C-alpha positions in Angstrom: -17.3 64.6 68.9 -21.2 65.9 69.2 -22.5 67.4 65.8 -26.0 68.0 63.9 -24.5 66.9 61.0 -22.5 64.0 61.0 -22.6 63.1 57.1 -21.0 66.7 56.5 -17.4 65.9 54.8 -15.6 67.8 57.7 -16.6 65.7 60.0 -16.6 62.3 58.4 -12.8 63.0 57.1 -11.7 63.9 60.8 -13.5 60.7 62.2 -11.5 58.7 59.5 -8.1 61.0 59.7 -8.3 61.0 56.3 -6.9 64.7 55.3 -6.6 63.6 51.2 -10.6 63.8 51.3 -11.3 66.6 53.1 -8.8 68.7 51.2 -10.0 67.3 48.2 -13.6 68.6 49.2 -12.4 71.9 50.6 -10.9 72.6 47.3 -13.7 72.0 45.8 -15.8 74.2 47.6 -13.5 77.4 47.8 -13.4 76.9 44.2 -17.3 76.9 43.5 -17.1 79.6 46.1 -14.5 81.9 44.5 -12.3 81.8 47.9 -8.6 81.6 48.0 -6.4 80.1 46.7 -8.7 80.4 43.8 -9.1 84.0 44.0 -7.5 87.0 45.8 -9.5 88.1 49.0 -9.4 91.7 51.0 -11.3 92.1 54.0 -12.0 95.9 54.9 -13.0 96.6 58.6 -14.5 100.0 59.8 -15.1 100.4 63.6 -16.9 103.2 65.3 -18.5 104.0 68.6 -21.7 104.7 67.2 -23.6 101.9 65.7 -25.0 103.5 62.9 -21.5 105.5 61.8 -19.6 102.1 61.3 -22.8 100.8 59.1 -23.0 104.3 57.3 -19.5 104.5 56.5 -19.4 100.6 55.4 -22.6 101.1 53.1 -20.9 104.1 51.3 -17.5 103.0 50.8 -19.2 100.1 49.6 -21.5 101.9 47.0 -18.0 103.3 45.7 -15.8 100.5 45.1 -19.1 98.9 43.8 -18.8 101.9 41.4 -15.1 101.7 40.4 -15.4 98.1 39.8 -18.2 98.6 37.1 -16.8 101.8 35.5 -12.9 100.5 35.6 -14.1 97.1 34.6 -13.4 95.5 37.0 -15.6 92.1 35.7 -14.5 89.2 37.8 -14.5 91.7 41.0 -17.0 91.0 43.9 -18.3 92.6 46.9 -19.3 90.7 49.9 -21.3 93.1 52.1 -21.2 95.3 53.8 -22.4 93.6 56.4 -22.0 93.2 60.5 -18.7 91.4 61.6 -19.1 88.5 63.1 -18.2 89.8 66.5 -20.4 92.9 65.7 -19.2 94.7 69.0 -15.6 94.6 70.7 -14.3 96.8 73.1 -16.9 99.0 72.7 -16.7 99.6 69.2 -19.3 98.3 66.2 -17.6 96.8 63.7 -19.0 96.5 60.0 -16.7 94.5 56.9 -16.6 94.4 53.1 -14.8 91.4 51.4 -13.6 92.3 48.1 -13.1 88.7 45.8 -11.4 89.0 42.3 -8.4 88.3 40.7 -6.7 91.2 41.4 -8.3 93.4 44.3 -5.5 94.7 45.7 -4.9 97.3 42.5 -8.4 98.6 43.4 -7.7 99.4 47.1 -4.3 100.8 45.8 -5.9 102.8 43.2 -8.7 104.1 45.8 -7.6 103.5 49.6 -10.8 103.4 51.5 -9.2 106.0 54.1 -7.1 105.6 57.8 -10.0 104.8 59.5 -10.1 101.6 57.5 -8.7 98.3 58.6 -7.2 96.6 55.3 -6.5 92.6 55.4 -5.1 91.3 52.2 -5.7 87.2 52.3 -6.9 87.4 55.8 -6.7 84.0 57.6 -10.2 84.5 59.0 -12.9 86.6 58.4 -15.0 87.2 61.2 
């Protein structure tokens, strides 16, 4: 295996077939970064043919969400984004996403649904 970072814990664990070390390190990182299984995660994605329209919709909903988070006392809930999705354009559509991290982001989204044009994933396996 080639890598620019041979001392990284993932590479070290894989090279030694040491899944226990990988598991422990990964859990520590997930706890520190507030990722599942320590918090719930929702990924919201908006797509549009026009790049500016996708960005505007993502920014507007994120701003609205942030207002609800503050006004309704979701102290442990945080937004990541809005940001362009890793694969920004697929099949001619531009993609923007928002991550909601917290103990119960599902309740927030149920109380304030984003609209039919949004793709909502609860505890997504991939955030690309």
